[in-house]
Gaussian input, Z-matrix of N, CA and C with variables (Angstrom, degrees):
# hf/3-21g

backbone

0 1
 N
 C     1     B1
 C     2     B2     1     A1
 N     3     B3     2     A2     1     D1
 C     4     B4     3     A3     2     D2
 C     5     B5     4     A4     3     D3
 N     6     B6     5     A5     4     D4
 C     7     B7     6     A6     5     D5
 C     8     B8     7     A7     6     D6
 N     9     B9     8     A8     7     D7
 C    10    B10     9     A9     8     D8
 C    11    B11    10    A10     9     D9
 N    12    B12    11    A11    10    D10
 C    13    B13    12    A12    11    D11
 C    14    B14    13    A13    12    D12
 N    15    B15    14    A14    13    D13
 C    16    B16    15    A15    14    D14
 C    17    B17    16    A16    15    D15
 N    18    B18    17    A17    16    D16
 C    19    B19    18    A18    17    D17
 C    20    B20    19    A19    18    D18
 N    21    B21    20    A20    19    D19
 C    22    B22    21    A21    20    D20
 C    23    B23    22    A22    21    D21
 N    24    B24    23    A23    22    D22
 C    25    B25    24    A24    23    D23
 C    26    B26    25    A25    24    D24
 N    27    B27    26    A26    25    D25
 C    28    B28    27    A27    26    D26
 C    29    B29    28    A28    27    D27
 N    30    B30    29    A29    28    D28
 C    31    B31    30    A30    29    D29
 C    32    B32    31    A31    30    D30
 N    33    B33    32    A32    31    D31
 C    34    B34    33    A33    32    D32
 C    35    B35    34    A34    33    D33
 N    36    B36    35    A35    34    D34
 C    37    B37    36    A36    35    D35
 C    38    B38    37    A37    36    D36
 N    39    B39    38    A38    37    D37
 C    40    B40    39    A39    38    D38
 C    41    B41    40    A40    39    D39
 N    42    B42    41    A41    40    D40
 C    43    B43    42    A42    41    D41
 C    44    B44    43    A43    42    D42
 N    45    B45    44    A44    43    D43
 C    46    B46    45    A45    44    D44
 C    47    B47    46    A46    45    D45
 N    48    B48    47    A47    46    D46
 C    49    B49    48    A48    47    D47
 C    50    B50    49    A49    48    D48
 N    51    B51    50    A50    49    D49
 C    52    B52    51    A51    50    D50
 C    53    B53    52    A52    51    D51
 N    54    B54    53    A53    52    D52
 C    55    B55    54    A54    53    D53
 C    56    B56    55    A55    54    D54
 N    57    B57    56    A56    55    D55
 C    58    B58    57    A57    56    D56
 C    59    B59    58    A58    57    D57
 N    60    B60    59    A59    58    D58
 C    61    B61    60    A60    59    D59
 C    62    B62    61    A61    60    D60
 N    63    B63    62    A62    61    D61
 C    64    B64    63    A63    62    D62
 C    65    B65    64    A64    63    D63
 N    66    B66    65    A65    64    D64
 C    67    B67    66    A66    65    D65
 C    68    B68    67    A67    66    D66
 N    69    B69    68    A68    67    D67
 C    70    B70    69    A69    68    D68
 C    71    B71    70    A70    69    D69
 N    72    B72    71    A71    70    D70
 C    73    B73    72    A72    71    D71
 C    74    B74    73    A73    72    D72
 N    75    B75    74    A74    73    D73
 C    76    B76    75    A75    74    D74
 C    77    B77    76    A76    75    D75
 N    78    B78    77    A77    76    D76
 C    79    B79    78    A78    77    D77
 C    80    B80    79    A79    78    D78
 N    81    B81    80    A80    79    D79
 C    82    B82    81    A81    80    D80
 C    83    B83    82    A82    81    D81
 N    84    B84    83    A83    82    D82
 C    85    B85    84    A84    83    D83
 C    86    B86    85    A85    84    D84
 N    87    B87    86    A86    85    D85
 C    88    B88    87    A87    86    D86
 C    89    B89    88    A88    87    D87
 N    90    B90    89    A89    88    D88
 C    91    B91    90    A90    89    D89
 C    92    B92    91    A91    90    D90
 N    93    B93    92    A92    91    D91
 C    94    B94    93    A93    92    D92
 C    95    B95    94    A94    93    D93
 N    96    B96    95    A95    94    D94
 C    97    B97    96    A96    95    D95
 C    98    B98    97    A97    96    D96
 N    99    B99    98    A98    97    D97
 C   100   B100    99    A99    98    D98
 C   101   B101   100   A100    99    D99
 N   102   B102   101   A101   100   D100
 C   103   B103   102   A102   101   D101
 C   104   B104   103   A103   102   D102
 N   105   B105   104   A104   103   D103
 C   106   B106   105   A105   104   D104
 C   107   B107   106   A106   105   D105
 N   108   B108   107   A107   106   D106
 C   109   B109   108   A108   107   D107
 C   110   B110   109   A109   108   D108
 N   111   B111   110   A110   109   D109
 C   112   B112   111   A111   110   D110
 C   113   B113   112   A112   111   D111
 N   114   B114   113   A113   112   D112
 C   115   B115   114   A114   113   D113
 C   116   B116   115   A115   114   D114
 N   117   B117   116   A116   115   D115
 C   118   B118   117   A117   116   D116
 C   119   B119   118   A118   117   D117
 N   120   B120   119   A119   118   D118
 C   121   B121   120   A120   119   D119
 C   122   B122   121   A121   120   D120
 N   123   B123   122   A122   121   D121
 C   124   B124   123   A123   122   D122
 C   125   B125   124   A124   123   D123
 N   126   B126   125   A125   124   D124
 C   127   B127   126   A126   125   D125
 C   128   B128   127   A127   126   D126
 N   129   B129   128   A128   127   D127
 C   130   B130   129   A129   128   D128
 C   131   B131   130   A130   129   D129
 N   132   B132   131   A131   130   D130
 C   133   B133   132   A132   131   D131
 C   134   B134   133   A133   132   D132
 N   135   B135   134   A134   133   D133
 C   136   B136   135   A135   134   D134
 C   137   B137   136   A136   135   D135
 N   138   B138   137   A137   136   D136
 C   139   B139   138   A138   137   D137
 C   140   B140   139   A139   138   D138
 N   141   B141   140   A140   139   D139
 C   142   B142   141   A141   140   D140
 C   143   B143   142   A142   141   D141
 N   144   B144   143   A143   142   D142
 C   145   B145   144   A144   143   D143
 C   146   B146   145   A145   144   D144
 N   147   B147   146   A146   145   D145
 C   148   B148   147   A147   146   D146
 C   149   B149   148   A148   147   D147
 N   150   B150   149   A149   148   D148
 C   151   B151   150   A150   149   D149
 C   152   B152   151   A151   150   D150
 N   153   B153   152   A152   151   D151
 C   154   B154   153   A153   152   D152
 C   155   B155   154   A154   153   D153
 N   156   B156   155   A155   154   D154
 C   157   B157   156   A156   155   D155
 C   158   B158   157   A157   156   D156
 N   159   B159   158   A158   157   D157
 C   160   B160   159   A159   158   D158
 C   161   B161   160   A160   159   D159
 N   162   B162   161   A161   160   D160
 C   163   B163   162   A162   161   D161
 C   164   B164   163   A163   162   D162
 N   165   B165   164   A164   163   D163
 C   166   B166   165   A165   164   D164
 C   167   B167   166   A166   165   D165
 N   168   B168   167   A167   166   D166
 C   169   B169   168   A168   167   D167
 C   170   B170   169   A169   168   D168
 N   171   B171   170   A170   169   D169
 C   172   B172   171   A171   170   D170
 C   173   B173   172   A172   171   D171
 N   174   B174   173   A173   172   D172
 C   175   B175   174   A174   173   D173
 C   176   B176   175   A175   174   D174
 N   177   B177   176   A176   175   D175
 C   178   B178   177   A177   176   D176
 C   179   B179   178   A178   177   D177
 N   180   B180   179   A179   178   D178
 C   181   B181   180   A180   179   D179
 C   182   B182   181   A181   180   D180
 N   183   B183   182   A182   181   D181
 C   184   B184   183   A183   182   D182
 C   185   B185   184   A184   183   D183
 N   186   B186   185   A185   184   D184
 C   187   B187   186   A186   185   D185
 C   188   B188   187   A187   186   D186
 N   189   B189   188   A188   187   D187
 C   190   B190   189   A189   188   D188
 C   191   B191   190   A190   189   D189
 N   192   B192   191   A191   190   D190
 C   193   B193   192   A192   191   D191
 C   194   B194   193   A193   192   D192
 N   195   B195   194   A194   193   D193
 C   196   B196   195   A195   194   D194
 C   197   B197   196   A196   195   D195
 N   198   B198   197   A197   196   D196
 C   199   B199   198   A198   197   D197
 C   200   B200   199   A199   198   D198
 N   201   B201   200   A200   199   D199
 C   202   B202   201   A201   200   D200
 C   203   B203   202   A202   201   D201
 N   204   B204   203   A203   202   D202
 C   205   B205   204   A204   203   D203
 C   206   B206   205   A205   204   D204
 N   207   B207   206   A206   205   D205
 C   208   B208   207   A207   206   D206
 C   209   B209   208   A208   207   D207
 N   210   B210   209   A209   208   D208
 C   211   B211   210   A210   209   D209
 C   212   B212   211   A211   210   D210
 N   213   B213   212   A212   211   D211
 C   214   B214   213   A213   212   D212
 C   215   B215   214   A214   213   D213
 N   216   B216   215   A215   214   D214
 C   217   B217   216   A216   215   D215
 C   218   B218   217   A217   216   D216
 N   219   B219   218   A218   217   D217
 C   220   B220   219   A219   218   D218
 C   221   B221   220   A220   219   D219
 N   222   B222   221   A221   220   D220
 C   223   B223   222   A222   221   D221
 C   224   B224   223   A223   222   D222
 N   225   B225   224   A224   223   D223
 C   226   B226   225   A225   224   D224
 C   227   B227   226   A226   225   D225
 N   228   B228   227   A227   226   D226
 C   229   B229   228   A228   227   D227
 C   230   B230   229   A229   228   D228
 N   231   B231   230   A230   229   D229
 C   232   B232   231   A231   230   D230
 C   233   B233   232   A232   231   D231
 N   234   B234   233   A233   232   D232
 C   235   B235   234   A234   233   D233
 C   236   B236   235   A235   234   D234
 N   237   B237   236   A236   235   D235
 C   238   B238   237   A237   236   D236
 C   239   B239   238   A238   237   D237
 N   240   B240   239   A239   238   D238
 C   241   B241   240   A240   239   D239
 C   242   B242   241   A241   240   D240
 N   243   B243   242   A242   241   D241
 C   244   B244   243   A243   242   D242
 C   245   B245   244   A244   243   D243
 N   246   B246   245   A245   244   D244
 C   247   B247   246   A246   245   D245
 C   248   B248   247   A247   246   D246
 N   249   B249   248   A248   247   D247
 C   250   B250   249   A249   248   D248
 C   251   B251   250   A250   249   D249
 N   252   B252   251   A251   250   D250
 C   253   B253   252   A252   251   D251
 C   254   B254   253   A253   252   D252
 N   255   B255   254   A254   253   D253
 C   256   B256   255   A255   254   D254
 C   257   B257   256   A256   255   D255
 N   258   B258   257   A257   256   D256
 C   259   B259   258   A258   257   D257
 C   260   B260   259   A259   258   D258
 N   261   B261   260   A260   259   D259
 C   262   B262   261   A261   260   D260
 C   263   B263   262   A262   261   D261
 N   264   B264   263   A263   262   D262
 C   265   B265   264   A264   263   D263
 C   266   B266   265   A265   264   D264
 N   267   B267   266   A266   265   D265
 C   268   B268   267   A267   266   D266
 C   269   B269   268   A268   267   D267
 N   270   B270   269   A269   268   D268
 C   271   B271   270   A270   269   D269
 C   272   B272   271   A271   270   D270
 N   273   B273   272   A272   271   D271
 C   274   B274   273   A273   272   D272
 C   275   B275   274   A274   273   D273
 N   276   B276   275   A275   274   D274
 C   277   B277   276   A276   275   D275
 C   278   B278   277   A277   276   D276
 N   279   B279   278   A278   277   D277
 C   280   B280   279   A279   278   D278
 C   281   B281   280   A280   279   D279
 N   282   B282   281   A281   280   D280
 C   283   B283   282   A282   281   D281
 C   284   B284   283   A283   282   D282
 N   285   B285   284   A284   283   D283
 C   286   B286   285   A285   284   D284
 C   287   B287   286   A286   285   D285
 N   288   B288   287   A287   286   D286
 C   289   B289   288   A288   287   D287
 C   290   B290   289   A289   288   D288
 N   291   B291   290   A290   289   D289
 C   292   B292   291   A291   290   D290
 C   293   B293   292   A292   291   D291
 N   294   B294   293   A293   292   D292
 C   295   B295   294   A294   293   D293
 C   296   B296   295   A295   294   D294
 N   297   B297   296   A296   295   D295
 C   298   B298   297   A297   296   D296
 C   299   B299   298   A298   297   D297
 N   300   B300   299   A299   298   D298
 C   301   B301   300   A300   299   D299
 C   302   B302   301   A301   300   D300
 N   303   B303   302   A302   301   D301
 C   304   B304   303   A303   302   D302
 C   305   B305   304   A304   303   D303
 N   306   B306   305   A305   304   D304
 C   307   B307   306   A306   305   D305
 C   308   B308   307   A307   306   D306
 N   309   B309   308   A308   307   D307
 C   310   B310   309   A309   308   D308
 C   311   B311   310   A310   309   D309
 N   312   B312   311   A311   310   D310
 C   313   B313   312   A312   311   D311
 C   314   B314   313   A313   312   D312
 N   315   B315   314   A314   313   D313
 C   316   B316   315   A315   314   D314
 C   317   B317   316   A316   315   D315
 N   318   B318   317   A317   316   D316
 C   319   B319   318   A318   317   D317
 C   320   B320   319   A319   318   D318
 N   321   B321   320   A320   319   D319
 C   322   B322   321   A321   320   D320
 C   323   B323   322   A322   321   D321
 N   324   B324   323   A323   322   D322
 C   325   B325   324   A324   323   D323
 C   326   B326   325   A325   324   D324
 N   327   B327   326   A326   325   D325
 C   328   B328   327   A327   326   D326
 C   329   B329   328   A328   327   D327
 N   330   B330   329   A329   328   D328
 C   331   B331   330   A330   329   D329
 C   332   B332   331   A331   330   D330
 N   333   B333   332   A332   331   D331
 C   334   B334   333   A333   332   D332
 C   335   B335   334   A334   333   D333
 N   336   B336   335   A335   334   D334
 C   337   B337   336   A336   335   D335
 C   338   B338   337   A337   336   D336
 N   339   B339   338   A338   337   D337
 C   340   B340   339   A339   338   D338
 C   341   B341   340   A340   339   D339

   B1=1.4198
   B2=1.4762
   B3=1.3816
   B4=1.4207
   B5=1.5698
   B6=1.4276
   B7=1.4245
   B8=1.5229
   B9=1.3424
   B10=1.4088
   B11=1.5273
   B12=1.3011
   B13=1.4859
   B14=1.4671
   B15=1.3405
   B16=1.4583
   B17=1.5769
   B18=1.3930
   B19=1.5057
   B20=1.4515
   B21=1.3313
   B22=1.5073
   B23=1.5173
   B24=1.3131
   B25=1.4641
   B26=1.5121
   B27=1.2906
   B28=1.4416
   B29=1.5311
   B30=1.3846
   B31=1.4282
   B32=1.4428
   B33=1.3660
   B34=1.4437
   B35=1.4887
   B36=1.3009
   B37=1.4880
   B38=1.5524
   B39=1.2679
   B40=1.4558
   B41=1.5394
   B42=1.3127
   B43=1.4667
   B44=1.4794
   B45=1.3750
   B46=1.4458
   B47=1.5483
   B48=1.3228
   B49=1.4917
   B50=1.5087
   B51=1.4161
   B52=1.4105
   B53=1.5668
   B54=1.3355
   B55=1.5338
   B56=1.5660
   B57=1.2888
   B58=1.4866
   B59=1.5093
   B60=1.3107
   B61=1.4886
   B62=1.6077
   B63=1.3086
   B64=1.4300
   B65=1.4816
   B66=1.3404
   B67=1.4946
   B68=1.5026
   B69=1.2986
   B70=1.4804
   B71=1.5907
   B72=1.2939
   B73=1.4568
   B74=1.5710
   B75=1.3376
   B76=1.4856
   B77=1.5140
   B78=1.3449
   B79=1.4207
   B80=1.5155
   B81=1.3103
   B82=1.4344
   B83=1.5394
   B84=1.2975
   B85=1.4412
   B86=1.5234
   B87=1.3469
   B88=1.4577
   B89=1.5051
   B90=1.3420
   B91=1.4784
   B92=1.5305
   B93=1.3347
   B94=1.4493
   B95=1.5929
   B96=1.3306
   B97=1.4858
   B98=1.5299
   B99=1.3444
   B100=1.4649
   B101=1.5283
   B102=1.3379
   B103=1.4462
   B104=1.5697
   B105=1.3559
   B106=1.4202
   B107=1.5238
   B108=1.3437
   B109=1.5317
   B110=1.5201
   B111=1.2906
   B112=1.4468
   B113=1.5382
   B114=1.3238
   B115=1.4878
   B116=1.5529
   B117=1.3396
   B118=1.5188
   B119=1.4148
   B120=1.3811
   B121=1.4450
   B122=1.5440
   B123=1.3246
   B124=1.4486
   B125=1.5181
   B126=1.2484
   B127=1.5114
   B128=1.4827
   B129=1.3689
   B130=1.4692
   B131=1.5631
   B132=1.3159
   B133=1.4968
   B134=1.4973
   B135=1.3653
   B136=1.4333
   B137=1.5155
   B138=1.3811
   B139=1.4542
   B140=1.5124
   B141=1.3066
   B142=1.4481
   B143=1.4981
   B144=1.3098
   B145=1.4411
   B146=1.5518
   B147=1.3050
   B148=1.4951
   B149=1.5540
   B150=1.2279
   B151=1.5387
   B152=1.5255
   B153=1.3373
   B154=1.3837
   B155=1.5352
   B156=1.3286
   B157=1.4817
   B158=1.5237
   B159=1.2885
   B160=1.4173
   B161=1.6175
   B162=1.3147
   B163=1.4574
   B164=1.5384
   B165=1.4007
   B166=1.4699
   B167=1.5698
   B168=1.3565
   B169=1.4429
   B170=1.5312
   B171=1.2851
   B172=1.4615
   B173=1.4844
   B174=1.3153
   B175=1.4620
   B176=1.5120
   B177=1.2974
   B178=1.4831
   B179=1.5072
   B180=1.4176
   B181=1.4733
   B182=1.5685
   B183=1.3131
   B184=1.4241
   B185=1.4425
   B186=1.3309
   B187=1.4726
   B188=1.4834
   B189=1.3469
   B190=1.5033
   B191=1.5478
   B192=1.2819
   B193=1.3700
   B194=1.5650
   B195=1.3076
   B196=1.5063
   B197=1.5281
   B198=1.3013
   B199=1.4700
   B200=1.5532
   B201=1.2968
   B202=1.3701
   B203=1.5437
   B204=1.3265
   B205=1.4578
   B206=1.5046
   B207=1.3130
   B208=1.5414
   B209=1.4953
   B210=1.3202
   B211=1.3839
   B212=1.5195
   B213=1.3903
   B214=1.4525
   B215=1.5137
   B216=1.3352
   B217=1.4028
   B218=1.5007
   B219=1.2422
   B220=1.4994
   B221=1.4751
   B222=1.2832
   B223=1.4200
   B224=1.5537
   B225=1.3143
   B226=1.5118
   B227=1.6075
   B228=1.2746
   B229=1.4562
   B230=1.5176
   B231=1.3055
   B232=1.4253
   B233=1.5526
   B234=1.2896
   B235=1.4963
   B236=1.4971
   B237=1.3196
   B238=1.4964
   B239=1.4977
   B240=1.3188
   B241=1.4277
   B242=1.5244
   B243=1.3230
   B244=1.4377
   B245=1.5201
   B246=1.3412
   B247=1.4102
   B248=1.4484
   B249=1.3453
   B250=1.4974
   B251=1.5073
   B252=1.3491
   B253=1.4519
   B254=1.5667
   B255=1.3236
   B256=1.4867
   B257=1.4845
   B258=1.3080
   B259=1.4607
   B260=1.4983
   B261=1.3223
   B262=1.4808
   B263=1.5161
   B264=1.2720
   B265=1.4614
   B266=1.4886
   B267=1.3131
   B268=1.4613
   B269=1.4740
   B270=1.2926
   B271=1.5042
   B272=1.4922
   B273=1.2591
   B274=1.5024
   B275=1.5456
   B276=1.3085
   B277=1.4472
   B278=1.4998
   B279=1.2534
   B280=1.5063
   B281=1.5174
   B282=1.2406
   B283=1.4805
   B284=1.5293
   B285=1.2919
   B286=1.4592
   B287=1.5198
   B288=1.2909
   B289=1.4676
   B290=1.5027
   B291=1.2653
   B292=1.3854
   B293=1.5517
   B294=1.2725
   B295=1.4716
   B296=1.4912
   B297=1.3327
   B298=1.4842
   B299=1.4730
   B300=1.2145
   B301=1.4299
   B302=1.5153
   B303=1.2698
   B304=1.4373
   B305=1.5446
   B306=1.3199
   B307=1.4216
   B308=1.5529
   B309=1.3331
   B310=1.4302
   B311=1.4754
   B312=1.2577
   B313=1.4217
   B314=1.5642
   B315=1.0225
   B316=1.4966
   B317=1.5137
   B318=1.3232
   B319=1.4168
   B320=1.5139
   B321=1.3023
   B322=1.3827
   B323=1.5215
   B324=1.2662
   B325=1.4352
   B326=1.5310
   B327=1.3149
   B328=1.5050
   B329=1.5106
   B330=1.3343
   B331=1.4655
   B332=1.5268
   B333=1.2900
   B334=1.4644
   B335=1.5387
   B336=1.2789
   B337=1.4450
   B338=1.5811
   B339=1.3280
   B340=1.4658
   B341=1.4549
   A1=111.72
   A2=120.15
   A3=120.73
   A4=108.07
   A5=111.30
   A6=120.11
   A7=107.31
   A8=115.24
   A9=122.06
   A10=109.00
   A11=117.05
   A12=126.05
   A13=111.38
   A14=115.02
   A15=123.25
   A16=102.25
   A17=112.34
   A18=117.28
   A19=108.00
   A20=117.02
   A21=123.30
   A22=111.33
   A23=113.82
   A24=125.89
   A25=110.59
   A26=118.39
   A27=120.91
   A28=110.22
   A29=114.14
   A30=118.89
   A31=108.45
   A32=118.50
   A33=123.37
   A34=111.98
   A35=119.37
   A36=121.41
   A37=110.79
   A38=119.74
   A39=123.46
   A40=110.36
   A41=115.66
   A42=121.03
   A43=112.35
   A44=113.92
   A45=120.35
   A46=109.02
   A47=121.20
   A48=121.58
   A49=110.35
   A50=116.43
   A51=116.99
   A52=113.97
   A53=111.10
   A54=115.94
   A55=109.93
   A56=115.56
   A57=119.84
   A58=110.23
   A59=114.66
   A60=120.12
   A61=107.24
   A62=118.27
   A63=119.41
   A64=114.21
   A65=116.66
   A66=123.34
   A67=112.80
   A68=117.80
   A69=119.66
   A70=111.81
   A71=114.18
   A72=117.71
   A73=111.17
   A74=114.66
   A75=121.74
   A76=111.26
   A77=118.02
   A78=121.72
   A79=112.35
   A80=118.04
   A81=124.48
   A82=110.37
   A83=118.98
   A84=122.69
   A85=109.13
   A86=118.46
   A87=123.98
   A88=109.96
   A89=116.80
   A90=118.03
   A91=106.47
   A92=116.42
   A93=120.61
   A94=105.39
   A95=115.55
   A96=115.75
   A97=109.66
   A98=112.27
   A99=119.84
   A100=106.56
   A101=117.89
   A102=120.16
   A103=108.23
   A104=110.53
   A105=118.98
   A106=108.80
   A107=112.98
   A108=120.46
   A109=107.17
   A110=119.34
   A111=120.95
   A112=113.42
   A113=116.13
   A114=117.90
   A115=109.25
   A116=117.11
   A117=118.68
   A118=114.84
   A119=121.40
   A120=122.03
   A121=111.74
   A122=120.05
   A123=120.82
   A124=112.02
   A125=115.92
   A126=121.96
   A127=104.84
   A128=111.81
   A129=119.89
   A130=110.41
   A131=114.72
   A132=119.22
   A133=113.89
   A134=119.10
   A135=118.60
   A136=107.31
   A137=114.76
   A138=118.63
   A139=108.56
   A140=114.00
   A141=121.46
   A142=111.27
   A143=118.70
   A144=123.92
   A145=104.41
   A146=112.36
   A147=118.32
   A148=108.80
   A149=118.14
   A150=121.14
   A151=106.55
   A152=116.84
   A153=123.09
   A154=116.68
   A155=113.97
   A156=117.91
   A157=111.72
   A158=117.94
   A159=123.70
   A160=107.17
   A161=116.07
   A162=118.07
   A163=114.63
   A164=109.80
   A165=116.44
   A166=112.05
   A167=114.04
   A168=120.13
   A169=113.29
   A170=116.05
   A171=120.72
   A172=108.17
   A173=122.72
   A174=123.73
   A175=109.49
   A176=121.30
   A177=123.57
   A178=111.61
   A179=114.50
   A180=117.42
   A181=107.64
   A182=116.23
   A183=118.47
   A184=114.46
   A185=116.89
   A186=124.02
   A187=113.44
   A188=117.40
   A189=121.42
   A190=111.81
   A191=123.35
   A192=122.31
   A193=108.97
   A194=116.58
   A195=121.41
   A196=109.99
   A197=119.12
   A198=120.78
   A199=112.34
   A200=118.15
   A201=121.16
   A202=112.13
   A203=118.93
   A204=126.10
   A205=109.90
   A206=114.45
   A207=118.96
   A208=112.16
   A209=117.65
   A210=121.56
   A211=119.12
   A212=113.93
   A213=119.85
   A214=109.42
   A215=120.69
   A216=124.84
   A217=111.07
   A218=120.96
   A219=122.59
   A220=115.32
   A221=119.69
   A222=129.50
   A223=104.91
   A224=117.53
   A225=117.53
   A226=106.87
   A227=116.81
   A228=122.11
   A229=110.86
   A230=116.53
   A231=122.26
   A232=109.90
   A233=116.82
   A234=118.44
   A235=110.72
   A236=114.90
   A237=120.08
   A238=106.76
   A239=117.35
   A240=120.75
   A241=109.88
   A242=114.36
   A243=120.12
   A244=109.67
   A245=117.30
   A246=122.14
   A247=109.56
   A248=117.65
   A249=121.39
   A250=106.84
   A251=116.17
   A252=117.81
   A253=107.10
   A254=114.28
   A255=117.36
   A256=109.52
   A257=113.49
   A258=118.49
   A259=111.52
   A260=116.48
   A261=120.12
   A262=111.25
   A263=113.28
   A264=119.35
   A265=113.07
   A266=118.43
   A267=125.21
   A268=110.54
   A269=116.49
   A270=124.09
   A271=110.34
   A272=116.88
   A273=123.13
   A274=110.76
   A275=119.37
   A276=119.63
   A277=116.94
   A278=117.10
   A279=120.07
   A280=113.61
   A281=114.10
   A282=120.03
   A283=111.83
   A284=118.78
   A285=120.45
   A286=109.64
   A287=115.74
   A288=123.08
   A289=115.59
   A290=118.94
   A291=118.18
   A292=116.85
   A293=115.70
   A294=120.62
   A295=117.76
   A296=120.08
   A297=119.75
   A298=110.76
   A299=124.73
   A300=127.53
   A301=115.18
   A302=119.35
   A303=119.38
   A304=112.55
   A305=115.60
   A306=122.27
   A307=113.13
   A308=109.88
   A309=121.26
   A310=113.01
   A311=120.90
   A312=127.16
   A313=109.56
   A314=139.77
   A315=132.52
   A316=107.46
   A317=117.71
   A318=117.97
   A319=110.19
   A320=118.35
   A321=125.20
   A322=108.93
   A323=119.31
   A324=124.15
   A325=111.86
   A326=117.16
   A327=120.74
   A328=109.48
   A329=110.77
   A330=118.88
   A331=108.84
   A332=119.20
   A333=121.52
   A334=113.16
   A335=120.94
   A336=124.05
   A337=111.35
   A338=118.28
   A339=112.45
   A340=117.92
   D1=137.03
   D2=-175.20
   D3=-80.23
   D4=160.67
   D5=179.82
   D6=-124.06
   D7=133.80
   D8=-175.49
   D9=-98.38
   D10=127.45
   D11=-179.39
   D12=-109.80
   D13=141.86
   D14=176.71
   D15=-97.78
   D16=133.52
   D17=176.32
   D18=-124.85
   D19=112.14
   D20=-174.41
   D21=-108.54
   D22=165.17
   D23=179.27
   D24=64.51
   D25=41.45
   D26=177.94
   D27=-80.09
   D28=145.36
   D29=169.74
   D30=-60.51
   D31=141.72
   D32=-173.85
   D33=-66.67
   D34=-10.32
   D35=179.20
   D36=-98.90
   D37=-6.49
   D38=-179.48
   D39=-63.98
   D40=134.20
   D41=177.44
   D42=-105.40
   D43=164.78
   D44=178.33
   D45=-64.45
   D46=-29.97
   D47=178.96
   D48=-70.44
   D49=-33.72
   D50=176.89
   D51=-70.85
   D52=-34.46
   D53=174.31
   D54=-64.20
   D55=-41.98
   D56=-179.46
   D57=-61.36
   D58=-46.65
   D59=-176.09
   D60=-65.96
   D61=-44.24
   D62=178.86
   D63=-60.23
   D64=-51.75
   D65=-176.28
   D66=-71.40
   D67=-19.76
   D68=175.63
   D69=-63.50
   D70=-18.31
   D71=178.11
   D72=-67.49
   D73=-22.53
   D74=-176.43
   D75=-96.06
   D76=-19.92
   D77=-174.33
   D78=162.43
   D79=-176.52
   D80=-178.99
   D81=-69.38
   D82=126.16
   D83=178.82
   D84=-103.29
   D85=125.23
   D86=-179.63
   D87=-88.25
   D88=-34.64
   D89=-177.57
   D90=-159.77
   D91=150.89
   D92=-178.26
   D93=-151.44
   D94=125.66
   D95=-179.10
   D96=-149.07
   D97=148.90
   D98=175.58
   D99=-101.94
   D100=133.33
   D101=-179.99
   D102=-81.30
   D103=133.79
   D104=-177.54
   D105=-114.06
   D106=152.39
   D107=173.04
   D108=-66.47
   D109=129.28
   D110=-173.99
   D111=-71.34
   D112=-20.43
   D113=-179.54
   D114=-91.15
   D115=-45.78
   D116=-177.18
   D117=-93.10
   D118=-18.22
   D119=-176.93
   D120=76.33
   D121=2.75
   D122=177.92
   D123=-83.30
   D124=156.05
   D125=179.85
   D126=-65.39
   D127=146.82
   D128=176.96
   D129=-99.11
   D130=3.04
   D131=175.15
   D132=87.66
   D133=11.66
   D134=174.85
   D135=-151.17
   D136=167.36
   D137=-175.25
   D138=-159.42
   D139=-173.15
   D140=-179.56
   D141=-135.49
   D142=141.52
   D143=177.59
   D144=-128.46
   D145=129.67
   D146=176.91
   D147=-100.32
   D148=115.84
   D149=178.67
   D150=-94.01
   D151=141.39
   D152=-178.82
   D153=-63.19
   D154=-31.63
   D155=178.90
   D156=-130.21
   D157=158.70
   D158=179.96
   D159=-67.52
   D160=-31.40
   D161=177.47
   D162=-64.86
   D163=-40.69
   D164=175.41
   D165=-64.37
   D166=-39.59
   D167=175.76
   D168=-59.52
   D169=-47.02
   D170=-179.93
   D171=-66.74
   D172=-41.12
   D173=176.86
   D174=-62.49
   D175=-39.18
   D176=-178.40
   D177=-66.81
   D178=-39.42
   D179=179.49
   D180=-64.54
   D181=-47.76
   D182=-178.63
   D183=-62.56
   D184=-36.91
   D185=-175.53
   D186=-75.35
   D187=-37.91
   D188=-164.56
   D189=-117.09
   D190=-18.37
   D191=-179.87
   D192=-68.36
   D193=122.54
   D194=179.68
   D195=86.92
   D196=0.31
   D197=179.05
   D198=-92.19
   D199=155.75
   D200=-179.71
   D201=-88.24
   D202=136.33
   D203=176.27
   D204=-144.03
   D205=125.32
   D206=-175.79
   D207=51.20
   D208=38.09
   D209=173.81
   D210=83.74
   D211=5.35
   D212=-178.34
   D213=-125.05
   D214=148.21
   D215=175.38
   D216=-83.32
   D217=114.32
   D218=-176.41
   D219=-70.09
   D220=151.76
   D221=168.66
   D222=-115.16
   D223=113.34
   D224=-177.76
   D225=-126.49
   D226=123.38
   D227=174.56
   D228=-150.68
   D229=171.45
   D230=177.27
   D231=-64.20
   D232=127.84
   D233=179.97
   D234=-66.60
   D235=139.23
   D236=172.99
   D237=-80.16
   D238=153.46
   D239=174.97
   D240=-63.12
   D241=144.57
   D242=-179.59
   D243=-68.64
   D244=130.71
   D245=176.55
   D246=-86.11
   D247=125.09
   D248=179.42
   D249=-72.68
   D250=123.89
   D251=174.42
   D252=-96.85
   D253=140.62
   D254=179.66
   D255=-64.22
   D256=155.84
   D257=175.09
   D258=-77.10
   D259=-158.70
   D260=-179.70
   D261=86.85
   D262=165.60
   D263=-174.79
   D264=-68.95
   D265=177.63
   D266=178.86
   D267=-68.46
   D268=170.20
   D269=175.79
   D270=54.63
   D271=44.78
   D272=168.86
   D273=79.53
   D274=0.94
   D275=171.61
   D276=58.93
   D277=122.61
   D278=173.95
   D279=82.20
   D280=-172.22
   D281=178.50
   D282=88.10
   D283=106.50
   D284=-177.60
   D285=-78.84
   D286=129.89
   D287=178.49
   D288=-100.89
   D289=9.39
   D290=178.11
   D291=90.93
   D292=-20.53
   D293=174.07
   D294=66.65
   D295=21.63
   D296=176.88
   D297=-102.80
   D298=121.97
   D299=174.77
   D300=21.46
   D301=165.43
   D302=-172.35
   D303=-105.79
   D304=166.80
   D305=165.30
   D306=69.49
   D307=-173.18
   D308=-179.07
   D309=-85.71
   D310=153.31
   D311=170.27
   D312=61.36
   D313=171.26
   D314=176.45
   D315=114.10
   D316=15.13
   D317=174.99
   D318=70.09
   D319=-167.70
   D320=178.70
   D321=59.87
   D322=-170.81
   D323=175.53
   D324=71.12
   D325=-161.21
   D326=-170.61
   D327=-87.41
   D328=162.39
   D329=174.51
   D330=-77.07
   D331=147.94
   D332=175.10
   D333=-57.75
   D334=153.41
   D335=-174.00
   D336=-82.52
   D337=-10.03
   D338=-177.64
   D339=-91.13

């Protein structure tokens, strides 16, 4: 079973092919990718490498974590499972607030209770 590794602090010019080539020194690489910003297409400075075996993954962590690559010191560790974030809008989504002006003080709104 393959093991997915997180690779952080990448140089913004590093490509998935370069990651594949580097990590193949530790074992068989099934997949390597650099995460890009969906709007700009620019690298976000981290990526993932999928090693074919857990032994290869362990070797890659030992070999590359804290090592310099393309002028940056890499952070390499086992990737955590992606946490599913609920859909909906920001700020908790939904909930009617009455639609009267914002914030505190500013008149409008309800009369005080005293």
